[in-house]
C-alpha positions in Angstrom: 0.0 0.0 0.1 1.5 3.2 -1.0 1.5 6.2 1.3 1.1 8.6 -1.7 -2.0 9.0 -3.4 -2.0 8.5 -7.3 -2.6 12.2 -7.8 0.6 13.2 -5.9 2.7 10.4 -7.6 1.3 11.5 -10.9 2.3 15.2 -10.2 5.8 14.1 -8.9 6.4 12.2 -12.1 5.1 15.0 -14.4 7.4 17.3 -12.5 10.4 15.1 -13.4 9.8 15.3 -17.1 11.6 17.8 -19.3 8.9 20.3 -20.5 11.1 21.9 -23.1 12.9 24.3 -20.7 16.1 23.0 -18.9 16.0 23.0 -15.2 19.0 23.6 -13.0 21.7 26.6 -13.0 23.6 27.6 -16.1 27.3 28.1 -16.0 27.0 31.8 -15.5 24.5 31.5 -12.7 26.8 29.1 -11.1 29.9 31.2 -11.5 28.0 34.2 -10.2 27.0 32.4 -7.0 30.5 31.2 -6.4 31.7 34.9 -6.9 29.2 36.1 -4.3 30.2 33.5 -1.9 33.8 34.5 -2.3 32.9 38.0 -1.7 31.1 37.2 1.4 33.9 35.1 2.7 36.4 37.8 2.0 34.3 40.1 4.0 33.8 37.9 6.9 37.3 36.3 7.3 39.0 39.4 8.9 36.0 39.9 11.2 36.3 36.3 12.2 40.3 36.5 12.6 39.8 39.7 14.8 37.3 38.1 17.1 39.5 34.8 17.3 42.5 37.1 18.4 40.4 38.8 21.0 39.2 35.3 22.5 43.0 34.1 22.7 43.9 37.4 24.5 41.1 37.0 26.8 42.2 33.2 27.5 45.6 34.5 28.1 44.5 37.3 30.4 42.5 34.7 32.5 45.4 32.2 32.5 47.7 35.2 33.7 45.2 36.0 36.5 45.1 32.5 37.7 48.8 32.0 37.5 49.3 35.4 39.3 46.9 34.3 42.1 49.1 31.1 42.7 52.3 33.2 42.8 50.8 35.7 45.2 49.6 32.9 47.5 53.3 31.4 47.3 54.6 34.9 48.3 52.4 34.9 51.2 53.2 31.5 52.5 56.9 31.7 51.8 57.7 35.5 52.5 58.8 36.0 48.8 58.1 35.3 45.3 59.2 32.0 43.7 62.5 31.8 41.7 60.6 30.5 38.7 57.3 29.2 37.6 58.6 25.8 38.2 58.6 26.4 42.0 54.7 26.9 41.9 54.3 23.8 39.6 53.7 25.9 36.4 56.7 25.1 34.5 56.0 24.5 31.0 52.6 26.3 30.8 52.0 27.6 27.3 49.8 30.6 26.2 47.2 30.3 23.7 49.8 30.9 20.8 51.9 27.9 21.9 54.7 29.8 23.7 55.8 29.7 27.3 54.6 32.4 29.6 57.4 34.9 30.8 57.8 35.2 34.7 60.5 37.6 36.1 61.0 37.9 39.8 61.7 41.5 40.6 62.5 40.9 44.2 65.5 38.9 43.5 66.3 40.1 39.9 67.5 43.3 38.9 64.8 46.0 37.8 66.7 46.5 34.6 64.9 43.3 33.4 61.3 44.6 34.2 58.6 45.5 32.0 58.4 49.2 31.7 55.6 51.9 31.0 55.9 55.0 28.8 57.9 56.9 31.3 60.3 53.7 31.5 59.5 52.9 35.1 58.6 49.3 35.9 54.9 48.5 35.7 55.1 46.1 38.8 57.3 46.1 41.9 56.7 42.4 42.8 56.9 40.2 39.6 56.3 40.4 36.1 54.2 37.8 34.2 53.2 38.1 30.5 52.5 36.5 27.2 54.5 37.4 24.2 51.3 37.4 22.2 50.7 36.3 18.5 54.0 37.6 17.1 56.3 36.1 19.7 58.3 39.2 19.9 58.7 41.6 22.7 60.8 44.3 24.4 60.9 45.6 28.0 58.9 48.9 27.2 55.3 48.2 26.6 55.0 51.2 24.3 57.2 49.6 21.6 55.6 48.2 18.5 56.8 44.5 19.2 55.2 44.6 22.8 51.8 46.1 21.8 50.1 42.7 21.4 51.6 41.0 24.5 49.1 40.2 27.3 50.7 41.6 30.3 50.2 41.8 34.2 50.8 45.4 35.5 50.2 47.6 38.4 50.9 44.6 40.6 48.1 42.6 39.2 45.3 45.5 39.0 45.7 45.4 35.2 45.8 42.2 33.0 45.3 42.5 29.4 46.9 43.5 26.2 49.8 46.0 26.4 48.2 48.2 23.8 45.3 48.9 26.2 47.4 49.5 29.3 47.6 53.3 30.5 50.0 54.2 33.4 
């Protein structure tokens, strides 16, 4: 027993017959559709990449915030900052771009190795913790072009985010 009535079956079969006019898309129509899809993709791709980069920066900032909390707790428990990330069990932690986070203990190290603001004074007085960002390049001064995409901890943890948005 068929679920479709004979009238429906007849109209389906009739629709499949060629009625003199070809069905489907011509070559020009197909190329036009592909060109439109290409234009839409070209417009959407930079927006998607920018949004993806922001998401990776937020992820790095969250990880730096969590690592900073562990380091701060270590400082309270041991009356001093750890010598390295390995001392707090975070050796080998990678940022969202696949590079190691950079830690610099300002209590035991020289301030010449500290990250600096536009007036070239250190942005922290306890420790520096940052990601090199997507380009993997950095300089000590946050205002240099190579440091603008770094995700940094500044003002002793009161600021965590892209160096380009940090203001002293």
